[in-house]
N, C-alpha and C positions, 0 to 999 in steps of 0.2 A: 320352751319350742323348738325345734328342728325347724330351720328354714327351707324353704322350699326348694323341691331339687331344679336340676335345671329340665326337665322332661315337663315337671310341675309349670316350670314358666311358662316353657315352650307352648305348651296346651292354653294355659289362659292368654296368651298374648295371640296366639291363633283365634280363640274365643272370640275377643274384643276386635280382632280384625275382619270376622264373619259378621259383626255385628257393624260394625263401618261402613263397610264394602260390599256391593249386591255381588258381584263376585269375584273369586280370587284364583290365582293360575299359580301355582308351583312351577318354576322354573327345575324340572329335576335332570340334575346332571350326573346322580349315583354315587358324588362325591358327599364325604362328610355330613355337610351342613344341609345339604339337601332330602340324604338320606334321614340323619333326626327327624327333620322337619317332617319327611312321608312317615317312620316311624309315630310321631304326635297324632298325625292324622289320622292314622291306624286306628289309635288309641280313642280319639275322638268319636271316628265312627260306633267303635265299638261301646264304646260309653253310652250312646247314644245323643252324644251332645250336636252333633249334623248328620248331614245324611253324606251318601256317596257323591253325590255329586255339586256339593256344596263349594268343594277347592277343585278345579280341575286340575291334572296333573299331564304336564304336559315335559318332552325328550327331544333336546335337539340332535340331528346327526346329521355331521360338516363334510361332505365328499369334494374330492376334489379330480374329476374326472371319473374314473370309474373305482375309485380308490377311496374307500369309507377312512376318515381322518378324525373319527373317534373312537380311538380304538377302544374305550373301555366301553363302547354302547351295548354289548351282550351281557354282558355282566351285570350292568347299574339294570336294564330290564328284565332279567331275571330277580334281582333282588327285588323288584317294586310287584313282580305278577308272585314271588312269594308272599308278601305282605296284603295279597288281592286286588292290587292294582294293574291295570291295563294303559299307562302311559300315552298320552297320543303325541305321536312322533312326525315331528318336520322334520325333512331332510333336505339340505339348504347347498348347495352347491359355492363350491368358493373357490371363484378365480381365479385371486392371489397365490392360492395355498396352491391351486394346480401349476401355475408358472414357479413357483417354488420349487417344487416336487421333481422337476423337471431338469 
């Protein structure tokens, strides 16, 4: 017997969470961890085990004045779009970051 893969385990845990909580949100950064979970969510949707609206995908973009501080946000959004997701983007002004940039 072959042990379950990381992706199989990830999908299993996501299904357990969906069964436990009425609404889930993935804080998507575009990094390795959240991108992996995003791929697991896409598989579960394709397998018809969850629907598109079961897990909300959100992405934070931080700004300091007119400067976007989340440098990789465009690549992250493009990757999510390539999987068929359109993350809800929250833009957050970081006053401390703005002071540090001056």
